[in-house]
C-alpha positions as CSV (number, residue, x, y, z in Angstrom):
1,M,144.2,98.3,77.1
2,P,147.3,98.1,74.9
3,F,150.2,96.2,76.4
4,R,153.8,97.6,76.3
5,K,156.2,95.8,74.0
6,A,159.2,94.1,75.6
7,H,162.1,96.5,75.9
8,P,165.0,95.6,73.7
9,F,167.6,95.7,76.5
10,P,167.2,92.0,77.6
11,S,168.4,90.8,74.2
12,L,171.3,93.3,74.1
13,A,172.5,92.9,77.7
14,P,173.9,89.4,77.1
15,K,176.1,90.7,74.3
16,F,177.4,93.5,76.4
17,L,178.0,91.0,79.2
18,L,179.9,88.6,76.8
19,C,182.2,91.5,75.8
20,L,182.9,92.5,79.4
21,V,183.5,88.9,80.5
22,F,186.0,88.5,77.6
23,C,187.8,91.6,78.7
24,Y,187.8,90.4,82.3
25,Y,189.4,87.1,81.4
26,K,191.9,88.8,79.1
27,N,193.1,90.8,82.1
28,M,192.5,88.1,84.7
29,Y,196.1,88.1,85.8
30,S,196.1,91.8,86.2
31,K,195.5,93.1,89.8
32,S,194.5,96.5,88.6
33,L,191.3,98.2,89.7
34,G,190.1,98.1,86.1
35,S,189.7,94.3,86.0
36,V,187.7,94.3,89.3
37,S,185.5,97.1,87.8
38,L,184.8,95.0,84.7
39,L,183.7,92.1,86.8
40,L,181.4,94.3,88.9
41,I,179.9,95.9,85.8
42,S,179.3,92.4,84.3
43,L,177.3,91.4,87.4
44,I,175.3,94.6,87.4
45,I,174.3,94.2,83.8
46,L,173.4,90.5,84.4
47,S,171.1,91.6,87.3
48,F,169.6,94.4,85.3
49,S,168.9,92.0,82.4
50,A,167.1,89.6,84.7
51,I,165.0,92.3,86.3
52,T,164.1,93.9,83.0
53,Y,163.1,90.5,81.5
54,T,160.9,89.8,84.4
55,R,159.2,93.2,84.2
56,N,158.7,92.8,80.4
57,T,157.1,89.4,80.9
58,I,154.6,91.0,83.3
59,W,153.9,93.8,80.8
60,I,153.3,91.5,77.9
61,D,150.7,89.4,79.7
62,G,147.8,91.5,80.9
63,V,146.8,89.0,83.6
64,S,150.4,89.0,85.0
65,L,150.6,92.8,84.8
66,W,147.4,93.4,86.7
67,S,147.9,90.6,89.2
68,D,151.2,92.2,90.0
69,T,149.5,95.6,90.4
70,V,146.8,94.1,92.6
71,K,149.4,92.7,94.9
72,K,151.0,96.1,95.2
73,S,147.7,98.0,95.5
74,P,145.2,95.6,97.1
75,N,142.8,98.4,98.2
76,K,142.4,100.1,94.8
77,S,139.5,99.4,92.6
78,R,140.9,100.0,89.1
79,P,143.6,97.2,89.2
80,Y,141.0,94.6,90.0
81,G,138.8,95.9,87.2
82,H,141.7,95.7,84.7
83,L,142.6,92.2,86.0
84,G,138.9,91.2,85.4
85,G,139.1,92.7,81.9
86,A,142.3,90.8,81.2
87,Y,140.7,87.5,82.2
88,L,137.7,88.4,80.1
89,I,139.9,88.9,77.0
90,K,141.4,85.4,77.6
91,G,138.0,83.9,77.9
92,F,138.1,83.1,81.7
93,T,134.7,84.5,82.6
94,E,134.6,83.0,86.2
95,E,137.8,84.8,87.1
96,A,136.7,87.9,85.3
97,V,133.4,88.0,87.3
98,H,135.3,87.5,90.5
99,Y,137.7,90.4,90.1
100,L,135.2,92.7,88.5
101,N,132.9,92.3,91.5
102,I,135.8,93.1,93.9
103,S,136.5,96.2,91.9
104,K,132.8,97.1,92.0
105,S,132.7,96.6,95.8
106,L,135.7,99.0,96.2
107,N,134.3,101.6,93.9
108,P,130.6,101.3,93.1
109,F,130.9,104.2,90.6
110,E,133.3,102.6,88.2
111,L,130.9,102.1,85.3
112,L,133.2,99.9,83.2
113,N,132.7,97.1,85.7
114,Y,129.0,97.2,85.2
115,L,129.5,97.2,81.5
116,N,131.8,94.1,81.5
117,L,129.6,92.3,84.0
118,G,126.5,93.0,82.1
119,N,128.0,91.7,78.9
120,I,129.2,88.5,80.7
121,Y,125.7,87.9,82.2
122,L,124.0,88.6,78.8
123,E,126.2,86.1,77.1
124,R,125.5,83.5,79.8
125,G,121.8,84.0,79.4
126,E,121.5,85.6,82.9
127,I,119.2,88.3,81.5
128,D,117.9,89.7,84.8
129,R,121.4,90.3,86.1
130,A,122.5,91.8,82.8
131,I,119.5,94.2,82.9
132,E,120.4,95.1,86.5
133,H,123.9,96.1,85.5
134,Y,122.9,98.0,82.3
135,K,120.3,99.9,84.3
136,A,123.0,101.0,86.7
137,I,124.9,102.5,83.8
138,V,122.0,104.5,82.4
139,T,120.9,105.6,85.9
140,T,124.4,107.0,86.6
141,L,125.1,108.2,83.1
142,P,121.8,108.9,81.4
143,R,123.5,110.0,78.2
144,S,125.3,106.7,77.7
145,Y,124.1,105.7,74.2
146,K,125.8,102.3,74.5
147,G,124.2,101.7,77.9
148,H,120.7,102.4,76.5
149,Y,121.4,100.1,73.5
150,L,122.6,97.2,75.7
151,L,119.7,97.7,78.1
152,G,117.4,97.6,75.1
153,S,119.0,94.4,73.8
154,A,118.6,92.7,77.1
155,L,115.0,93.8,77.5
156,F,114.3,92.6,74.0
157,I,115.7,89.1,74.7
158,K,113.5,89.0,77.9
159,G,110.5,89.8,75.8
160,Q,109.9,93.3,77.2
161,I,109.6,94.7,73.7
162,E,108.0,98.1,74.4
163,E,110.7,98.9,77.0
164,A,113.4,97.8,74.6
165,I,112.0,100.2,72.0
166,V,112.2,103.1,74.5
167,H,115.9,102.5,75.1
168,F,116.7,101.9,71.4
169,E,115.1,105.2,70.6
170,K,117.1,106.9,73.3
171,S,120.3,105.4,72.0
172,I,119.5,106.8,68.5
173,R,118.8,110.3,69.8
174,L,122.0,110.3,71.8
175,K,124.2,108.9,68.9
176,P,122.5,109.3,65.5
177,N,125.3,107.6,63.6
178,F,125.4,104.5,65.8
179,I,123.7,101.9,63.5
180,E,123.0,99.0,65.9
181,P,119.8,100.4,67.5
182,F,118.5,101.3,64.0
183,L,118.9,97.7,62.9
184,D,117.4,96.2,66.1
185,L,114.5,98.7,66.1
186,G,113.9,98.0,62.4
187,N,113.8,94.3,63.1
188,I,111.2,94.8,65.9
189,Y,109.0,96.8,63.5
190,L,109.4,94.2,60.8
191,D,108.3,91.5,63.2
192,K,105.3,93.6,64.1
193,G,104.3,94.0,60.4
194,L,105.2,97.7,60.4
195,D,107.1,97.4,57.2
196,D,107.2,101.2,56.4
197,K,108.6,102.0,59.8
198,A,111.2,99.3,59.5
199,K,112.1,100.5,55.9
200,E,112.7,104.0,57.2
201,L,115.2,102.8,59.8
202,Y,117.0,100.5,57.3
203,L,117.3,103.4,54.9
204,R,118.8,105.5,57.6
205,V,121.4,102.8,58.3
206,L,122.4,102.9,54.6
207,E,122.9,106.6,54.8
208,I,125.5,105.9,57.5
209,E,126.9,102.7,56.1
210,P,125.8,102.1,52.4
211,D,127.3,98.6,52.3
212,N,125.6,97.3,55.5
213,I,124.6,93.7,54.6
214,D,121.7,93.4,57.2
215,A,120.0,96.7,56.1
216,N,120.3,95.9,52.4
217,Y,119.0,92.4,53.0
218,K,116.0,93.4,55.1
219,L,115.1,96.2,52.6
220,G,115.3,93.6,49.8
221,T,112.8,91.4,51.6
222,I,110.4,94.3,52.2
223,Y,110.5,95.3,48.6
224,A,109.9,91.7,47.5
225,K,106.9,91.5,49.9
226,K,105.5,94.8,48.5
227,N,105.7,93.5,44.9
228,N,108.6,95.8,44.0
229,P,111.0,93.2,42.5
230,D,113.3,95.6,40.7
231,E,114.2,97.4,43.9
232,A,114.4,94.1,45.7
233,I,116.8,92.7,43.1
234,K,118.9,95.8,43.4
235,R,119.3,95.4,47.2
236,L,119.7,91.6,47.3
237,S,122.2,91.7,44.5
238,R,124.2,94.1,46.5
239,V,124.1,91.7,49.5
240,L,125.5,89.0,47.3
241,D,128.2,91.3,46.0
242,L,129.3,91.7,49.6
243,N,128.7,88.1,50.7
244,P,128.0,85.6,47.9
245,Y,127.4,82.9,50.6
246,H,124.2,84.6,52.0
247,A,121.7,81.8,51.5
248,E,118.7,83.9,52.6
249,A,119.6,86.6,50.0
250,H,119.7,83.9,47.3
251,N,116.3,82.7,48.3
252,H,114.7,86.1,48.3
253,L,116.4,87.0,45.1
254,G,114.8,83.9,43.6
255,I,111.4,85.2,44.9
256,S,112.0,88.5,43.2
257,F,112.9,87.0,39.9
258,Y,109.9,84.7,40.1
259,I,107.6,87.7,40.5
260,K,109.2,89.2,37.3
261,G,108.5,85.9,35.5
262,M,112.2,85.1,35.2
263,H,111.9,81.5,36.2
264,N,115.4,80.3,35.2
265,E,117.0,83.0,37.3
266,A,114.7,82.1,40.2
267,T,115.6,78.4,39.9
268,K,119.3,79.2,39.9
269,H,119.1,81.2,43.1
270,Y,116.8,78.7,44.9
271,K,119.3,75.9,44.1
272,E,122.2,78.0,45.3
273,A,120.3,78.8,48.5
274,I,119.8,75.0,49.1
275,R,123.5,74.3,48.3
276,L,124.6,76.8,50.9
277,K,122.0,75.8,53.4
278,P,120.8,72.2,52.9
279,D,118.2,72.4,55.6
280,Y,116.5,75.5,54.1
281,A,112.9,74.3,53.9
282,E,111.6,77.5,52.4
283,A,114.0,77.3,49.5
284,Y,112.8,73.7,48.7
285,H,109.2,75.0,48.8
286,N,110.0,77.9,46.5
287,L,111.9,75.7,44.1
288,G,108.9,73.3,44.1
289,I,106.6,76.2,43.1
290,V,108.8,77.1,40.1
291,Y,108.7,73.4,38.9
292,K,104.9,73.3,39.4
293,K,104.4,76.5,37.5
294,N,106.4,75.1,34.6
295,G,104.6,71.8,34.6
296,F,107.4,69.6,36.1
297,I,105.1,67.9,38.6
298,D,107.4,65.1,39.7
299,K,110.2,67.5,40.4
300,A,107.8,69.8,42.3
301,I,106.6,66.9,44.4
302,E,110.2,65.9,45.2
303,Q,111.1,69.4,46.4
304,F,108.0,69.6,48.5
305,Q,108.8,66.3,50.1
306,K,112.3,67.3,50.9
307,G,111.1,70.5,52.5
308,L,108.6,68.6,54.7
309,K,111.3,66.3,55.9
310,I,113.1,69.3,57.3
311,R,110.0,71.1,58.5
312,P,107.0,68.8,58.9
313,D,104.8,71.6,60.2
314,F,105.1,73.7,57.0
315,T,101.4,73.6,56.3
316,I,101.4,75.4,52.9
317,T,103.9,72.9,51.5
318,Q,101.8,70.0,52.7
319,V,98.7,71.5,51.1
320,M,100.5,71.9,47.8
321,L,102.0,68.4,48.0
322,D,98.6,66.9,48.6
323,A,97.1,68.8,45.7
324,L,99.8,67.6,43.3
325,T,99.6,64.0,44.5
326,K,95.8,64.0,43.8
327,Q,96.4,65.7,40.4
328,K,98.8,62.9,39.4
329,K,96.2,60.2,40.3
C-alpha cells in the first residue's frame, strides 16, 4: 500500500511562527488586542505544527500507521492485516504472522491474509501449512490464477507432481498471459523427459515475453539435445545477449559449437563457463572432451581430474579419465 508523503506544513509552520513572534516582540509594549492575538496565533501554529508532524511520521512508517489504526479499531480485521503486511515488508516475519493470524481470526474471509501467510510458510519451508493456506484461497476463489499457481508450486516442492500439474494447468487456463506456470510446467515435463511438451510451453512463454531468459535457455538445451545446434546457438546466444554472466548458457553454447565441429568456439565458451562458475564439473568434463578430441591428452586428463575433485560421483568423467590414463601408459 503506498504511503502518503509528509505534508509540507511542518517545514513552513516554523517560518510563519518566526514572523509572528518577531511581530509580537516588536509590539510587546503595546497593550492592544492585536499583540495578544499575535501571541495566541503563534501558539496555535506551533501546536498545529507538532500535531501535523506526528501524524506525518505515522503516515511515513507503515508499521506506525497501522499500529495507530489498530489501537483505534481493535476489533476490525483489516488494520491487523495491513499491520502484518507492513511488518512483512520490513522483514519481521514473526510479527507479520502474529498480526495476520489475528486478522484472519477476526475475518476468516479476508483472502489476502491467507496469501501472505502462505508465502511466509512457503519461504520458511513449512510446506504443509503453505498448502493449507493456498487451498483456502482456491476453495473460496476458484478463479484465482495466482492461488492455483502458488498451490501448484507448494505441491511441487512437496513432491506431489501430478497435483502440481493440475493447478499449473488451471492457472494457465485462467490467465493465459501469466508466464510463471508455463515455465514451471515446462520444467516438470523436461525433468520427465517429455521434451516436446516442454518445448511447446517454452515457445508459448516467448510469444508473451520474447526476451525471457529461462525460456530461451531451456529451449537452447532442448535443441542441443535434439542435435539441432543452429537453433540452439540462436537461443543460447540470445540468453548471453541478455545476461553475459550465465555460466550454464556458455556451457551449452560450447556443446552446440562442438556438435558443429567448431572446437575453438566450444573451448572459448567452456572456459568462460568455468571462469564464471569455478565449481562447474560438467564444464570441466566438456572441456576435457574437446582437448581429447584434438589430441591434447595431458590437458584432457587435467580437466577430467579437476571435474572429479568437484564431483567425485561423475561416473562418465571417471571412465574417460581411466581410459586416457591407460592410453598414456
